[in-house]
C-alpha positions, 0 to 999 in steps of 0.5 A: 785316350790321346793322353795316355803314356805310350813311351813306356820306360822299362828302366826308370829314368830316375834310376838312370840318373845316377849314370848321367855325365857332365852333359846330363846324358848317358852313354849307351852301347848297343849290343845288336846293330844292323851294320858295322857303320853304327857308332859304338857309343851314343850320348842320349837323354834318359827320356829316350833310352830303355823305353818302348812304345805301348810296351805296357798299354793294356785293354780295359773294356776294349779301350787302351789304357795306361794303368800298368804304367801308372801302377809301376810308377805309383807303387814302385818307382815313386816310393823308391826314388828318395830311398835310392838317392839316400842309398847312393849318398850313404844316408841311413835307410829306414825300414820303409826305405828298404821296403820300397827299394826291395819292391823296386828291385822285384819290379825292375826284374819283371818289367824288361824285354829281357824278362819277356824273352825268358818268359816266352821260352818257358811260358807253356810249362809255367802257365800250365797249372794256372790254365788247368786251374782256370779250366777246372773252375770254369767247368764247375761254373758251367756244368749246371748251366743249360744250353739256352743260358750258355748262349748268353754266358759271360764269366763273372769270375775275376782272374786277377784282383784288378781285372780280367787279365788272364787270356782266355777264350771260351768257344761254343762249338755248336755241338750238343749232346743230351742237352749239353753243349761242347765248348772249347777253352783256349789261352794264348801266349803273348803280351796279355799273359805277360801282363797277367804274370807281371801283376801276379809276381808283383803282388804275391811272389815279390814278398819272397824278396823281403825275407832276404838280408840286403846290403849296400856295398861300395866298390873299390875306388878304382872301379866304376861300373855301368848298368844295363837294360836288364840291371838286376842280376840273379846269379848262380856262382859255382865253386869252380869260378863259373856262373850263370844267370839262372838264379832264383828269388828263393833259391838257396845260394843264389845272389842278387846284384843290383847296381844303383850307381857307378860306385855302389851295388845292392846285394843279397845272397839267398839263405845267408844272414849277416853278410859281411865282406868288402869288394876289393879290386878283383871282386869289383872287376868281377861284378863289372864283368858280370853286369856287362855280360848280363846286359840284354841289348844295351849297356849304359855308362857315364863314359865311353869305356873301351874295356866294355866293348872288348869284354862284350862284343856287339852283334852285327846282324841285319836280319836279326835286327829287323826280326827283333824290330818287327817282334817289338812292333807286333807285341802290341798289334797282336795284343789289340787285334788277336789277344783282345778276344781272349780278354773278354771271357765271354762265350763265343759262337762258332758254326757247327759245320766250321767246327767239324771242318777244323 
């Protein structure tokens, strides 16, 4: 277990290489800092940016494993590495190259802390149908089981094609009525639910992205763009020149923008075919602005550009900085110590009197 990969990159090092400077490092601009004395820019190796300890580490048979990290690397990062380099230097892409790049775009959307933050805000609503379906299936499975057999119940159902990742706790309340036992089924919103959703999106929902027409677009020669810790932008752009970042993978009119180098983006507009346009200076600067505004907590650039710090002022707040730092620490600790009980899918016993008190 000591050999598992704990420094989990939510933006791949191979992707960030396109923004390396002459020192073979990337300039980073933090958007949330504890005090005004923090440097505006810092020069860092790709190994030490866009990563968190234990971000994807999951439990399998009560042991910590890095199978999610390996899955992301083997299924998405490695296949896209060469196609992305070909796209950057202008080589023609094959069908398989495009497939790998599009898969990587989908992967990059769902693997970031920014995505986690959005998911947690809507999790109660989004997980409702999945939970209801699971409860219905469990009810059918448990309905004909006697009380005696129920005491040793352990679900054989796989809630995911690979492992039981959907968080679920089945509790025997200790209350019986007419030979039937009253049980309680619970779920929890946290890392376990996120990992479950990420795997589902990358196996099923990602197929939607392959229905769109994608283009590699060059920016105006006078414009170099940065990237960020949330590099794929799902944009809704309105006729009155306003926009938001609530675009959907299959929402007609939504635009998906993915910077792949300081001079190129990959682009699609959902529902539009035969995309033909060039990025003039005005459009290139608009895209640059959108990239900076969309960043979650950090912007990556080839150089220390004052324009970036003027467009997006950093937020100086010690309390918020410490709160977020603690949330990151709790992300895995709560998963191990609290959510782990929801991953066993076994019947848990609870004393009847205790249940009545609750």
